[in-house]
C-alpha positions in Angstrom: 11.5 -11.8 -16.5 10.7 -11.5 -12.8 13.0 -9.6 -10.5 13.7 -10.3 -6.8 13.2 -8.2 -3.8 14.4 -8.8 -0.2 12.7 -7.8 3.0 14.6 -6.8 6.2 16.5 -9.4 8.1 14.9 -10.2 11.5 16.8 -12.6 13.6 15.2 -12.1 17.0 11.6 -12.1 16.1 10.2 -15.6 15.1 7.0 -14.0 13.8 8.8 -12.5 10.8 10.5 -14.3 8.0 14.1 -13.3 7.4 15.4 -12.8 3.8 12.3 -13.6 1.9 12.7 -13.4 -1.8 9.7 -12.4 -3.8 9.5 -12.7 -7.6 7.9 -9.7 -9.3 6.5 -9.6 -12.7 7.6 -6.7 -15.0 4.3 -4.9 -14.4 4.6 -5.3 -10.6 8.2 -3.9 -10.7 7.0 -1.0 -12.9 4.2 -0.2 -10.4 6.5 -0.3 -7.4 9.0 2.0 -9.3 6.1 4.4 -10.1 4.9 4.4 -6.4 8.5 5.1 -5.2 9.0 7.8 -7.9 5.7 9.5 -7.1 6.3 9.4 -3.4 4.6 7.0 -1.1 3.6 9.6 1.4 1.9 11.7 -1.3 0.0 8.7 -2.6 -1.0 7.7 0.9 -2.3 11.2 1.7 -4.2 11.3 -1.6 -5.9 8.0 -1.0 -6.7 9.0 2.6 -8.2 12.3 1.3 -10.4 10.5 -1.3 -11.6 8.1 1.4 -12.4 10.8 3.9 -14.2 12.9 1.2 -16.3 10.0 0.1 -17.1 8.9 3.7 -17.4 12.0 5.8 -18.1 14.9 3.3 -20.7 13.4 1.1 -24.5 13.2 1.6 -24.7 10.1 -0.6 -25.5 6.9 1.3 -22.8 4.3 1.2 -23.8 0.7 0.5 -21.8 -2.5 1.3 -19.9 -2.6 -2.0 -18.9 1.0 -1.5 -17.9 0.4 2.1 -15.7 -2.4 0.8 -14.1 -0.1 -1.8 -13.4 2.5 0.9 -11.8 -0.2 3.1 -9.6 -1.2 0.2 -8.4 2.4 -0.1 -7.6 2.3 3.6 -5.5 -0.8 3.1 -3.6 0.8 0.3 -2.9 4.0 2.2 -1.8 2.1 5.3 0.5 -0.1 3.1 2.0 3.0 1.5 2.5 4.5 5.0 4.4 1.4 6.1 6.6 1.5 3.0 7.3 5.2 3.7 8.4 4.4 7.2 10.8 1.8 6.0 12.6 4.2 3.7 
């Protein structure tokens, strides 16, 4: 059964939606619990380290698919950083 989550209430900024309810599946809820338990800053730093090792400390050429994967890592670590700032 999905659970609900609420975002912050923003009354003065029309660009944000106030009190948005998002339904989560059990596996999504479990993943978020794992991320929070493990530490969002630690996970963010780990993803950033893997990204930097692959991109800056490797002599292997990076193709378009690998660039996309590295960009996805960047999106994840930035998302974890934002979650960490909100805590």
